[in-house]
N, CA, C and O atoms as a MOPAC input file, in Angstrom:
PM7 MOZYME 1SCF
protein

 N     12.56300 1     6.91200 1   -22.89300 1
 C     12.40800 1     6.82000 1   -21.45000 1
 C     11.42400 1     7.87700 1   -20.93900 1
 O     10.65300 1     7.61200 1   -20.01600 1
 N     11.45000 1     9.06200 1   -21.53300 1
 C     10.55100 1    10.12100 1   -21.08800 1
 C      9.09400 1     9.74300 1   -21.31100 1
 O      8.25100 1     9.97200 1   -20.44400 1
 N      8.79400 1     9.16400 1   -22.47200 1
 C      7.41700 1     8.76100 1   -22.75200 1
 C      6.97300 1     7.62700 1   -21.83700 1
 O      5.81000 1     7.56600 1   -21.43800 1
 N      7.89700 1     6.73000 1   -21.50500 1
 C      7.55800 1     5.66300 1   -20.55500 1
 C      7.20400 1     6.25200 1   -19.19300 1
 O      6.21800 1     5.84900 1   -18.57600 1
 N      8.00600 1     7.20300 1   -18.72700 1
 C      7.75700 1     7.81200 1   -17.42300 1
 C      6.45100 1     8.60300 1   -17.42100 1
 O      5.67900 1     8.52900 1   -16.46500 1
 N      6.20800 1     9.35100 1   -18.47900 1
 C      4.98300 1    10.13300 1   -18.57000 1
 C      3.76100 1     9.22700 1   -18.66600 1
 O      2.76300 1     9.45300 1   -17.98100 1
 N      3.83500 1     8.21500 1   -19.50100 1
 C      2.72600 1     7.27000 1   -19.63300 1
 C      2.46600 1     6.51400 1   -18.34700 1
 O      1.31500 1     6.26700 1   -17.98600 1
 N      3.52700 1     6.14800 1   -17.65900 1
 C      3.37400 1     5.42200 1   -16.39300 1
 C      2.74600 1     6.30100 1   -15.32000 1
 O      1.89400 1     5.84500 1   -14.55900 1
 N      3.16500 1     7.55600 1   -15.26100 1
 C      2.57000 1     8.47600 1   -14.29000 1
 C      1.09400 1     8.69600 1   -14.59100 1
 O      0.27400 1     8.76800 1   -13.67700 1
 N      0.75700 1     8.80400 1   -15.87600 1
 C     -0.65400 1     8.97400 1   -16.24900 1
 C     -1.47800 1     7.72600 1   -15.93500 1
 O     -2.62200 1     7.83300 1   -15.49400 1
 N     -0.90600 1     6.55700 1   -16.15900 1
 C     -1.61700 1     5.32300 1   -15.81000 1
 C     -1.80500 1     5.19800 1   -14.29500 1
 O     -2.86700 1     4.78400 1   -13.83100 1
 N     -0.77700 1     5.55700 1   -13.52900 1
 C     -0.90700 1     5.55000 1   -12.07600 1
 C     -1.94400 1     6.54200 1   -11.59200 1
 O     -2.69900 1     6.25700 1   -10.66200 1
 N     -1.98200 1     7.70900 1   -12.22400 1
 C     -2.98300 1     8.71700 1   -11.89000 1
 C     -4.38400 1     8.20600 1   -12.20600 1
 O     -5.30600 1     8.39200 1   -11.41200 1
 N     -4.55000 1     7.56100 1   -13.36500 1
 C     -5.85300 1     7.01600 1   -13.74800 1
 C     -6.29000 1     5.92000 1   -12.78000 1
 O     -7.46500 1     5.83800 1   -12.42100 1
 N     -5.35800 1     5.08800 1   -12.36300 1
 C     -5.67900 1     4.04400 1   -11.39200 1
 C     -6.09300 1     4.65600 1   -10.05900 1
 O     -7.03700 1     4.18500 1    -9.42300 1
 N     -5.39400 1     5.69600 1    -9.63700 1
 C     -5.74100 1     6.37100 1    -8.39200 1
 C     -7.09600 1     7.06800 1    -8.49600 1
 O     -7.87100 1     7.06200 1    -7.54000 1
 N     -7.38100 1     7.65900 1    -9.63800 1
 C     -8.67400 1     8.32000 1    -9.84300 1
 C     -9.80700 1     7.30500 1    -9.75000 1
 O    -10.84400 1     7.57600 1    -9.14300 1
 N     -9.60500 1     6.13700 1   -10.35300 1
 C    -10.62500 1     5.08400 1   -10.27200 1
 C    -10.79300 1     4.60200 1    -8.83500 1
 O    -11.91000 1     4.33000 1    -8.39700 1
 N     -9.69100 1     4.49600 1    -8.10600 1
 C     -9.76800 1     4.06400 1    -6.70800 1
 C    -10.49100 1     5.08900 1    -5.85200 1
 O    -11.26300 1     4.72400 1    -4.96500 1
 N    -10.24600 1     6.37500 1    -6.11000 1
 C    -10.91600 1     7.43000 1    -5.34300 1
 C    -12.42700 1     7.36800 1    -5.56400 1
 O    -13.20200 1     7.53100 1    -4.62100 1
 N    -12.83600 1     7.13600 1    -6.78600 1
 C    -14.27200 1     7.09700 1    -7.07000 1
 C    -14.92900 1     5.80100 1    -6.60300 1
 O    -16.12300 1     5.78800 1    -6.30300 1
 N    -14.18400 1     4.74300 1    -6.54000 1
 C    -14.75500 1     3.45100 1    -6.14300 1
 C    -14.70700 1     3.23800 1    -4.62900 1
 O    -15.63000 1     2.66100 1    -4.05500 1
 N    -13.63500 1     3.70100 1    -3.98300 1
 C    -13.40600 1     3.42000 1    -2.56500 1
 C    -13.25100 1     4.69800 1    -1.75400 1
 O    -12.32100 1     4.81100 1    -0.95600 1
 N    -14.13400 1     5.64900 1    -1.94000 1
 C    -14.01200 1     6.95700 1    -1.29900 1
 C    -13.95700 1     6.86100 1     0.22000 1
 O    -13.17500 1     7.56900 1     0.85300 1
 N    -14.76700 1     6.00400 1     0.80800 1
 C    -14.84800 1     5.93500 1     2.26700 1
 C    -13.67600 1     5.21500 1     2.90400 1
 O    -13.49200 1     5.31900 1     4.11600 1
 N    -12.87700 1     4.48900 1     2.13800 1
 C    -11.77900 1     3.71300 1     2.70000 1
 C    -10.40700 1     4.31400 1     2.43100 1
 O     -9.40000 1     3.73000 1     2.83100 1
 N    -10.33900 1     5.46800 1     1.76300 1
 C     -9.06500 1     6.08500 1     1.41900 1
 C     -8.93400 1     7.43900 1     2.10100 1
 O     -9.93600 1     8.06600 1     2.44700 1
 N     -7.68500 1     7.89500 1     2.29500 1
 C     -7.50800 1     9.25200 1     2.83600 1
 C     -7.88500 1    10.29200 1     1.79300 1
 O     -8.57400 1     9.96000 1     0.82800 1
 N     -7.46700 1    11.50800 1     1.95200 1
 C     -7.84100 1    12.60600 1     1.07400 1
 C     -7.53800 1    12.34500 1    -0.39000 1
 O     -6.60900 1    11.61000 1    -0.72700 1
 N     -8.33100 1    12.95400 1    -1.24900 1
 C     -8.22100 1    12.74500 1    -2.69800 1
 C     -6.83800 1    13.12300 1    -3.22400 1
 O     -6.27400 1    12.40600 1    -4.05100 1
 N     -6.29800 1    14.22500 1    -2.76100 1
 C     -4.98300 1    14.67100 1    -3.23900 1
 C     -3.86900 1    13.69300 1    -2.92000 1
 O     -2.99700 1    13.43600 1    -3.75000 1
 N     -3.90500 1    13.15200 1    -1.71500 1
 C     -2.88600 1    12.17400 1    -1.30900 1
 C     -2.94700 1    10.94500 1    -2.20300 1
 O     -1.91000 1    10.42900 1    -2.62200 1
 N     -4.13900 1    10.47900 1    -2.49400 1
 C     -4.30300 1     9.27300 1    -3.29700 1
 C     -3.84800 1     9.52700 1    -4.73400 1
 O     -3.15900 1     8.68700 1    -5.31400 1
 N     -4.21700 1    10.65800 1    -5.31300 1
 C     -3.84100 1    10.94900 1    -6.69300 1
 C     -2.33300 1    11.12000 1    -6.84800 1
 O     -1.74800 1    10.63800 1    -7.81900 1
 N     -1.70700 1    11.79900 1    -5.90200 1
 C     -0.25200 1    11.97100 1    -5.95500 1
 C      0.45000 1    10.63300 1    -5.75700 1
 O      1.44000 1    10.35000 1    -6.43100 1
 N     -0.04700 1     9.81300 1    -4.84500 1
 C      0.55200 1     8.50000 1    -4.61600 1
 C      0.45800 1     7.63300 1    -5.86600 1
 O      1.41200 1     6.93200 1    -6.20200 1
 N     -0.66500 1     7.67100 1    -6.54900 1
 C     -0.80900 1     6.89000 1    -7.77300 1
 C      0.15600 1     7.33100 1    -8.86700 1
 O      0.78700 1     6.50000 1    -9.51900 1
 N      0.26800 1     8.63600 1    -9.06200 1
 C      1.16100 1     9.15400 1   -10.10200 1
 C      2.62500 1     8.87100 1    -9.77500 1
 O      3.38200 1     8.43400 1   -10.64100 1
 N      3.02300 1     9.11700 1    -8.53500 1
 C      4.40900 1     8.85200 1    -8.15200 1
 C      4.70800 1     7.36000 1    -8.12900 1
 O      5.81800 1     6.94400 1    -8.46000 1
 N      3.72400 1     6.55100 1    -7.74100 1
 C      3.91100 1     5.10500 1    -7.77700 1
 C      4.10600 1     4.59800 1    -9.19200 1
 O      4.92400 1     3.70900 1    -9.43100 1
 N      3.36000 1     5.15800 1   -10.12900 1
 C      3.53900 1     4.78000 1   -11.52600 1
 C      4.90800 1     5.17400 1   -12.05500 1
 O      5.55600 1     4.38800 1   -12.74600 1
 N      5.35600 1     6.38600 1   -11.73700 1
 C      6.67100 1     6.83500 1   -12.19200 1
 C      7.78800 1     6.00500 1   -11.55900 1
 O      8.74800 1     5.63300 1   -12.23400 1
 N      7.66300 1     5.72000 1   -10.27500 1
 C      8.67600 1     4.91200 1    -9.60100 1
 C      8.67700 1     3.48000 1   -10.14300 1
 O      9.73900 1     2.88200 1   -10.32100 1
 N      7.50300 1     2.94000 1   -10.39900 1
 C      7.42200 1     1.59900 1   -10.97200 1
 C      8.05200 1     1.52500 1   -12.35100 1
 O      8.68900 1     0.53100 1   -12.69800 1
 N      7.87400 1     2.57700 1   -13.13500 1
 C      8.50500 1     2.61700 1   -14.45400 1
 C     10.02000 1     2.67000 1   -14.33100 1
 O     10.73600 1     2.02400 1   -15.09600 1
 N     10.50300 1     3.44000 1   -13.36900 1
 C     11.95000 1     3.53400 1   -13.15400 1
 C     12.53700 1     2.18600 1   -12.75100 1
 O     13.56300 1     1.76100 1   -13.28200 1
 N     11.88600 1     1.52800 1   -11.82000 1
 C     12.38700 1     0.23000 1   -11.34800 1
 C     12.30200 1    -0.82200 1   -12.45100 1
 O     13.25000 1    -1.57700 1   -12.66500 1
 N     11.17200 1    -0.87200 1   -13.15000 1
 C     11.00200 1    -1.87600 1   -14.20000 1
 C     11.94400 1    -1.62200 1   -15.37000 1
 O     12.50800 1    -2.56400 1   -15.92600 1
 N     12.11800 1    -0.36500 1   -15.74500 1
 C     13.04300 1    -0.03100 1   -16.83100 1
 C     14.47700 1    -0.37900 1   -16.42900 1
 O     15.25600 1    -0.85400 1   -17.25500 1
 N     14.82300 1    -0.14500 1   -15.17200 1
 C     16.15800 1    -0.50300 1   -14.70400 1
 C     16.38700 1    -2.00500 1   -14.67400 1
 O     17.50100 1    -2.46800 1   -14.92100 1
 N     15.35900 1    -2.75900 1   -14.38000 1
 C     15.49400 1    -4.21000 1   -14.31500 1
 C     15.51400 1    -4.85200 1   -15.70000 1
 O     16.28500 1    -5.78000 1   -15.94200 1
 N     14.66100 1    -4.35800 1   -16.61700 1
 C     14.53800 1    -4.99000 1   -17.93200 1
 C     15.41400 1    -4.35700 1   -18.99700 1
 O     15.80900 1    -5.02400 1   -19.95300 1
 N     15.71800 1    -3.08500 1   -18.84600 1
 C     16.49500 1    -2.38700 1   -19.85100 1
 C     15.58900 1    -1.75600 1   -20.89500 1
 O     14.36600 1    -1.88500 1   -20.83000 1
 N     16.19600 1    -1.07200 1   -21.85800 1
 C     15.39600 1    -0.40800 1   -22.89400 1
 C     14.78200 1    -1.42300 1   -23.85700 1
 O     15.28400 1    -2.53600 1   -24.01600 1
 N     13.69000 1    -1.01300 1   -24.49300 1
 C     13.05800 1    -1.85500 1   -25.49000 1
 C     11.90200 1    -2.68800 1   -24.98700 1
 O     11.36100 1    -3.50500 1   -25.73100 1
 N     11.51400 1    -2.50000 1   -23.74900 1
 C     10.40100 1    -3.26000 1   -23.16900 1
 C      9.32600 1    -2.28000 1   -22.69800 1
 O      9.03500 1    -2.17800 1   -21.50600 1
 N      8.74900 1    -1.57000 1   -23.65300 1
 C      7.81000 1    -0.50100 1   -23.32800 1
 C      6.57100 1    -1.02900 1   -22.62200 1
 O      6.18100 1    -0.49100 1   -21.58600 1
 N      5.94900 1    -2.06200 1   -23.15300 1
 C      4.72300 1    -2.60100 1   -22.56400 1
 C      4.97800 1    -3.21200 1   -21.18700 1
 O      4.18500 1    -3.02400 1   -20.26400 1
 N      6.07800 1    -3.93700 1   -21.05300 1
 C      6.40900 1    -4.53300 1   -19.76000 1
 C      6.69300 1    -3.45400 1   -18.71800 1
 O      6.36600 1    -3.61800 1   -17.54300 1
 N      7.29800 1    -2.35500 1   -19.15200 1
 C      7.55200 1    -1.24700 1   -18.22700 1
 C      6.24600 1    -0.63500 1   -17.74100 1
 O      6.11400 1    -0.31400 1   -16.55900 1
 N      5.28100 1    -0.47000 1   -18.63800 1
 C      3.98700 1     0.07800 1   -18.23800 1
 C      3.25000 1    -0.87600 1   -17.29100 1
 O      2.61200 1    -0.43100 1   -16.33700 1
 N      3.33200 1    -2.15900 1   -17.54600 1
 C      2.68200 1    -3.14200 1   -16.66000 1
 C      3.32200 1    -3.12000 1   -15.28200 1
 O      2.62100 1    -3.17100 1   -14.27100 1
 N      4.64400 1    -3.04600 1   -15.23200 1
 C      5.33500 1    -2.95400 1   -13.94300 1
 C      4.98800 1    -1.67800 1   -13.20100 1
 O      4.85900 1    -1.68700 1   -11.97700 1
 N      4.83600 1    -0.58800 1   -13.92600 1
 C      4.48000 1     0.69000 1   -13.30400 1
 C      3.08500 1     0.63300 1   -12.69800 1
 O      2.86800 1     1.11500 1   -11.58700 1
 N      2.15100 1     0.05300 1   -13.41800 1
 C      0.78600 1    -0.06800 1   -12.89000 1
 C      0.76800 1    -0.99700 1   -11.67800 1
 O      0.02900 1    -0.75500 1   -10.72400 1
 N      1.56700 1    -2.04600 1   -11.70800 1
 C      1.61400 1    -2.96700 1   -10.56900 1
 C      2.14500 1    -2.26600 1    -9.31900 1
 O      1.58600 1    -2.42900 1    -8.23400 1
 N      3.20600 1    -1.49600 1    -9.46100 1
 C      3.76500 1    -0.78100 1    -8.30700 1
 C      2.78600 1     0.27500 1    -7.81100 1
 O      2.63300 1     0.44600 1    -6.60100 1
 N      2.12600 1     0.97900 1    -8.70800 1
 C      1.13200 1     1.98600 1    -8.30300 1
 C     -0.01800 1     1.33000 1    -7.55200 1
 O     -0.50000 1     1.87500 1    -6.55900 1
 N     -0.46000 1     0.16700 1    -8.01700 1
 C     -1.55300 1    -0.53600 1    -7.33200 1
 C     -1.13000 1    -0.99400 1    -5.94000 1
 O     -1.92300 1    -0.93200 1    -5.00100 1
 N      0.10400 1    -1.44800 1    -5.80100 1
 C      0.58900 1    -1.86500 1    -4.48100 1
 C      0.64700 1    -0.67000 1    -3.53800 1
 O      0.22600 1    -0.77400 1    -2.38600 1
 N      1.15600 1     0.44800 1    -4.00300 1
 C      1.22300 1     1.63500 1    -3.14300 1
 C     -0.16600 1     2.14800 1    -2.77200 1
 O     -0.38700 1     2.58300 1    -1.64200 1
 N     -1.08600 1     2.10000 1    -3.70500 1
 C     -2.45000 1     2.52300 1    -3.38500 1
 C     -3.11100 1     1.57300 1    -2.40300 1
 O     -3.91200 1     2.00400 1    -1.57300 1
 N     -2.79300 1     0.29800 1    -2.48200 1
 C     -3.38600 1    -0.65200 1    -1.54100 1
 C     -2.89000 1    -0.41700 1    -0.11700 1
 O     -3.57200 1    -0.76700 1     0.84600 1
 N     -1.71300 1     0.16900 1     0.01300 1
 C     -1.20800 1     0.47900 1     1.35400 1
 C     -1.97200 1     1.62900 1     2.00900 1
 O     -1.91800 1     1.79100 1     3.22900 1
 N     -2.67400 1     2.41900 1     1.21900 1
 C     -3.45800 1     3.52200 1     1.76800 1
 C     -4.84400 1     3.10300 1     2.24400 1
 O     -5.50700 1     3.85800 1     2.95500 1
 N     -5.28600 1     1.90900 1     1.86100 1
 C     -6.63700 1     1.46400 1     2.22200 1
 C     -6.78000 1     1.27200 1     3.72600 1
 O     -5.88700 1     0.74900 1     4.39300 1
 N     -7.91000 1     1.70400 1     4.23500 1
 C     -8.26300 1     1.47200 1     5.63400 1
 C     -9.29600 1     0.35800 1     5.67500 1
 O     -9.99400 1     0.12300 1     4.68900 1
 N     -9.40000 1    -0.32600 1     6.80000 1
 C    -10.41600 1    -1.38300 1     6.89700 1
 C    -11.82100 1    -0.81400 1     6.73100 1
 O    -12.08200 1     0.34700 1     7.04400 1
 N    -12.70200 1    -1.64800 1     6.23800 1
 C    -14.09800 1    -1.23300 1     6.08900 1
 C    -14.68800 1    -0.98400 1     7.46800 1
 O    -14.38100 1    -1.70000 1     8.42200 1
 N    -15.51600 1     0.01000 1     7.56700 1
 C    -16.10500 1     0.33800 1     8.86400 1
 C    -17.26500 1    -0.60900 1     9.16200 1
 O    -18.35300 1    -0.47000 1     8.60300 1
 N    -17.02700 1    -1.54100 1    10.02000 1
 C    -18.09000 1    -2.43700 1    10.48300 1
 C    -17.97700 1    -2.56800 1    11.98200 1
 O    -16.95200 1    -2.25000 1    12.58400 1
 N    -19.01500 1    -3.02600 1    12.54300 1
 C    -19.03700 1    -3.12500 1    13.99900 1
 C    -18.09900 1    -4.21700 1    14.45700 1
 O    -18.01300 1    -5.28400 1    13.84800 1
 N    -17.40100 1    -3.93500 1    15.53400 1
 C    -16.49900 1    -4.92600 1    16.10400 1
 C    -17.30500 1    -5.96000 1    16.88800 1
 O    -18.21600 1    -5.62000 1    17.64300 1
 N    -16.96400 1    -7.17500 1    16.70000 1
 C    -17.62200 1    -8.23600 1    17.43600 1
 C    -16.74300 1    -8.68400 1    18.58100 1
 O    -15.53100 1    -8.83600 1    18.43100 1
 N    -17.35400 1    -8.88900 1    19.70600 1
 C    -16.60700 1    -9.36600 1    20.86500 1
 C    -16.86100 1   -10.82600 1    21.04400 1
 O    -17.98900 1   -11.29900 1    20.90200 1
 N    -15.83100 1   -11.52700 1    21.35000 1
 C    -15.95700 1   -12.95200 1    21.58400 1
 C    -16.55800 1   -13.19900 1    22.95700 1
 O    -16.31300 1   -12.43100 1    23.88800 1
 N    -17.33000 1   -14.24300 1    23.09200 1
 C    -17.92800 1   -14.56800 1    24.37900 1
 C    -16.89800 1   -15.08700 1    25.35800 1
 O    -17.13300 1   -15.08300 1    26.56600 1
 N    -15.76100 1   -15.53500 1    24.85500 1
 C    -14.71100 1   -16.10200 1    25.71400 1
 C    -13.88100 1   -15.01700 1    26.38200 1
 O    -13.14000 1   -15.31000 1    27.32100 1
 N    -13.98200 1   -13.78600 1    25.93100 1
 C    -13.13700 1   -12.72500 1    26.48500 1
 C    -13.71600 1   -12.14900 1    27.72700 1
 O    -13.12900 1   -11.24500 1    28.32000 1

């Protein structure tokens, strides 16, 4: 279980690091994103391990990455583009 949690946190951190480098202008501060990714991975591993039980190492890692990706997507802000006004308004 310890290796699953550690691996999941590292995968969440790696996913967050990639998101920071790819979507810098749409995310809050780097520290918030990296911590969210790592904690999301650890929490995802806990939930997936609790649902599937022991012996599903790969499935636990996949579930952890999925939860980390969902939490990171909640941090995204809309792309900065000009607002368009409708002529009917």
